[in-house]
C-alpha positions in Angstrom: -20.1 12.4 -3.1 -18.6 15.7 -1.9 -19.4 14.8 1.6 -17.5 11.5 1.1 -14.9 10.1 3.3 -14.3 13.5 4.9 -11.9 12.0 7.4 -8.6 10.9 5.8 -7.3 7.5 6.8 -4.0 5.7 7.4 -2.9 2.4 6.0 -4.4 -0.6 7.5 -2.2 -3.6 7.6 -4.6 -6.0 5.8 -6.5 -5.7 2.6 -10.2 -6.3 2.2 -11.9 -9.7 2.2 -13.9 -11.0 -0.7 -16.7 -13.4 -1.6 -16.0 -16.9 -0.2 -15.1 -19.2 -3.0 -14.4 -16.3 -5.3 -11.9 -14.3 -3.3 -9.9 -11.3 -4.3 -6.4 -10.9 -3.0 -6.3 -10.2 0.7 -3.1 -8.2 0.9 -1.7 -8.4 4.4 1.5 -7.1 5.8 2.4 -10.2 7.8 5.7 -10.1 9.5 7.7 -13.2 8.6 10.1 -14.9 11.0 13.5 -13.3 10.7 16.2 -15.8 9.8 18.9 -13.3 10.6 20.8 -13.9 7.3 20.5 -12.8 3.8 19.2 -15.4 1.5 19.7 -15.7 -2.3 16.5 -15.0 -4.0 15.3 -15.0 -7.6 15.8 -11.7 -9.5 12.5 -10.0 -10.0 10.9 -10.6 -13.4 9.1 -7.8 -15.2 5.7 -7.3 -13.6 6.7 -9.6 -10.8 5.1 -7.6 -8.0 1.7 -7.6 -9.5 -0.4 -10.1 -7.6 -3.5 -12.0 -8.3 -5.8 -13.9 -6.0 -4.5 -17.4 -6.6 -1.2 -17.4 -4.8 1.1 -20.4 -4.4 1.1 -22.0 -1.0 4.0 -21.2 1.3 7.1 -23.3 0.6 8.3 -25.7 3.3 11.6 -25.0 4.9 13.7 -27.8 6.4 12.1 -28.9 9.6 8.6 -28.3 8.4 8.6 -24.5 8.9 6.6 -22.5 6.4 8.5 -19.9 4.4 7.2 -16.5 3.5 4.5 -16.7 0.9 6.0 -15.5 -2.4 4.3 -13.4 -5.1 4.3 -14.8 -8.6 7.5 -12.8 -9.2 9.3 -14.7 -6.4 9.2 -11.8 -3.8 7.5 -12.6 -0.5 4.4 -10.5 0.4 6.0 -9.1 3.5 9.0 -8.0 1.5 6.8 -6.2 -1.0 5.2 -4.4 1.9 8.5 -3.1 3.1 10.0 -2.0 -0.3 8.1 1.3 -0.3 9.5 2.1 3.1 13.0 1.4 1.9 12.3 3.6 -1.2 11.2 6.5 1.0 14.3 6.3 3.1 16.5 6.1 -0.1 14.8 9.2 -1.5 15.6 11.1 1.7 19.3 10.0 1.5 19.5 11.0 -2.2 18.1 14.4 -1.4 20.8 14.8 1.2 23.4 14.0 -1.5 24.4 10.6 0.1 26.0 8.4 -2.6 26.4 5.1 -0.7 24.7 3.7 2.4 25.5 0.9 4.7 22.8 -1.7 5.3 22.7 -0.8 9.1 22.1 2.9 8.3 19.4 2.1 5.7 17.8 -0.4 8.0 17.6 2.1 10.9 16.0 4.7 8.6 13.4 2.1 7.6 12.8 0.8 11.1 13.9 -2.8 10.4 17.0 -4.8 11.4 19.9 -5.0 8.9 19.6 -8.7 8.4 16.0 -8.4 7.3 16.9 -5.5 4.9 19.7 -7.4 3.3 17.5 -10.4 2.8 14.7 -8.3 1.3 17.1 -6.6 -1.1 18.6 -9.9 -2.1 15.3 -10.8 -3.8 16.0 -7.9 -6.2 19.4 -9.2 -6.9 21.0 -6.4 -4.9 23.7 -7.5 -2.4 25.7 -4.3 -2.0 29.5 -4.1 -1.7 31.2 -5.4 1.5 32.8 -2.5 3.3 31.0 0.0 1.1 27.3 -0.6 1.2 24.7 0.1 -1.4 24.8 2.7 -4.2 21.8 4.9 -3.3 20.8 6.0 -6.9 21.0 2.4 -8.3 19.1 1.0 -5.3 16.4 3.6 -5.9 16.2 2.4 -9.5 16.1 -1.3 -8.4 13.3 -0.8 -5.8 11.4 1.4 -8.2 11.6 -1.1 -10.9 10.5 -3.9 -8.5 7.4 -1.8 -7.5 6.6 -1.0 -11.1 7.3 2.7 -10.6 9.5 3.1 -13.7 6.3 4.0 -15.5 3.4 6.4 -14.8 0.3 4.7 -13.5 -3.0 6.5 -14.4 -5.2 6.9 -11.3 -8.9 7.9 -11.0 -10.2 9.3 -7.8 -13.9 8.8 -7.2 -15.2 11.4 -4.7 -14.2 15.0 -4.6 -14.9 15.8 -0.9 -12.2 17.0 1.5 -10.2 13.8 1.1 -10.6 13.6 -2.6 -9.5 17.2 -3.1 -6.5 16.7 -0.8 -5.4 13.6 -2.8 -5.9 15.3 -6.2 -3.9 18.4 -5.1 -1.0 16.4 -3.7 2.0 16.9 -6.0 4.1 14.0 -4.6 2.2 11.3 -6.7 3.8 12.4 -9.9 7.3 12.0 -8.7 6.5 8.5 -7.4 5.1 7.1 -10.6 1.3 8.0 -10.3 -0.6 10.3 -12.5 -4.1 11.6 -11.4 -5.9 11.1 -14.7 -9.4 12.0 -13.5 -11.5 12.9 -10.5 -15.2 12.0 -10.4 -18.1 13.2 -8.2 -21.9 13.3 -8.2 -22.2 16.9 -6.9 -23.2 19.1 -9.8 -21.7 22.1 -8.0 -18.4 20.4 -8.0 -18.5 18.8 -11.5 -16.7 21.1 -14.0 -14.4 22.7 -11.5 -10.6 22.4 -11.8 -9.0 20.2 -9.2 -5.3 19.7 -9.3 -4.4 19.1 -12.9 -7.8 17.9 -14.0 -11.4 19.0 -14.2 -13.9 17.1 -12.0 -16.2 15.0 -14.1 -19.6 13.4 -13.3 -19.4 9.8 -11.9 -21.7 8.7 -14.7 -18.6 8.9 -16.9 -16.6 6.4 -14.9 -16.6 3.6 -17.4 -15.6 6.0 -20.2 -12.9 7.5 -18.1 -11.4 4.1 -17.3 -11.4 3.1 -21.0 -10.1 6.4 -22.3 -7.2 6.8 -19.8 -6.4 3.1 -19.4 -6.9 3.5 -15.6 -4.7 1.2 -13.6 -5.7 2.2 -10.1 -9.0 3.4 -8.6 -9.2 5.4 -5.4 -12.5 5.3 -3.5 -13.1 8.4 -1.4 -16.8 8.3 -1.1 -19.1 7.6 1.9 -19.5 4.0 3.0 -23.0 3.5 1.6 -21.7 4.3 -1.9 -18.4 2.6 -1.8 -19.4 -0.9 -2.8 -21.3 0.3 -5.8 -18.3 2.4 -6.9 -16.0 -0.6 -6.4 -18.3 -2.8 -8.5 -18.3 -0.3 -11.3 -14.5 0.1 -11.3 -14.0 -3.7 -11.3 -16.6 -4.2 -14.1 -14.8 -1.5 -16.1 -11.5 -3.5 -15.8 -9.7 -1.8 -12.8 -8.0 -4.5 -10.7 -6.2 -2.3 -8.2 -8.2 -0.3 -5.7 -7.3 2.0 -2.8 -10.2 2.2 -0.4 -10.7 5.1 2.0 -14.3 4.3 2.8 -14.8 2.8 6.3 -16.0 -0.6 5.3 -14.7 -3.9 3.9 -15.2 -4.2 0.2 -16.2 -7.4 -1.6 -14.2 -8.0 -4.7 -13.9 -10.9 -7.2 -10.8 -13.0 -7.9 -7.9 -11.1 -9.3 -8.6 -7.7 -7.7 -6.2 -6.2 -5.2 -7.6 -3.9 -2.5 -5.8 -1.8 0.0 -7.8 -0.3 2.8 -6.9 3.0 4.6 -8.5 4.0 7.8 -7.1 6.6 10.2 -9.7 6.0 12.8 -8.6 2.4 13.3 -5.0 3.5 13.8 -6.1 6.2 16.3 -8.0 3.6 18.2 -5.0 1.4 18.4 -2.9 4.3 19.6 -5.6 5.1 22.2 -5.4 1.5 23.5 -1.6 1.8 24.0 -1.9 5.3 25.5 -4.5 4.1 28.0 -2.3 1.1 29.0 0.8 3.3 29.5 -1.3 5.7 31.6 -2.7 2.9 33.7 0.8 1.5 34.3 2.1 4.9 35.3 -0.5 5.4 37.9 -0.8 1.7 39.0 -4.3 1.3 37.6 -5.9 -1.8 36.1 -7.3 -1.4 32.6 -8.8 -4.9 32.2 -12.2 -5.0 34.0 -12.0 -8.8 34.3 -8.6 -8.5 36.0 -10.0 -5.9 38.3 -12.8 -8.1 39.4 -10.4 -11.0 40.0 
């Protein structure tokens, strides 16, 4: 597995698909329509952000419009996807010694409009103070609590290639609520070596590692041909949250959440836009069909 997933990836908007009729959660960052106003939402219940495959249908707004699909804790999927972005911006503000922040400033730092931000934060029961804004430290706590980051989540990384080593050596996970409990690989030359804060173990110990460390999240950093097998073993061992860096769509059963990360896809999308801008600049046509017409 040392040759695994050598190219790091970036977050893809949608999660992975699953077996028809027995589908795992397909986590998508769908942009909801912006109502332009903050709406009162239910305060998050403990564990509210944890999602399972069977999700309630979208509620109907007056006029027959579908509302954002809520999670079991009452927070819409799209809002959950934006909370980590808000948290990153809040950490930056806190590091600068900022005590309070206006919704407009925080929204600009997160790349959303202020109405959407206020609506998102209202689901956490946070409305700020008119004329003052939000208390940065308290909002960090609220968002962290909503995301389940007020505890340390034990993580196992399967694959100790370039990507796996980079992930294991990254110190930022600890401060964000994630602890690398184990790194697994098949390469005997790699097994037994210290990596980050752990010693690499053989992948044959996967099930024992999951049980011993109560693994909550599995990270797959192996080549595509091995990824589904690793995923199946993680799921069978009881892991229900998986971060997949392998360049393929995993099949997972009901109740398993998967996030797929693929840098090459993001680069291809950027290449498309770069090509279009270049063509517009020089008056060229990028669509062959349009050129023939």
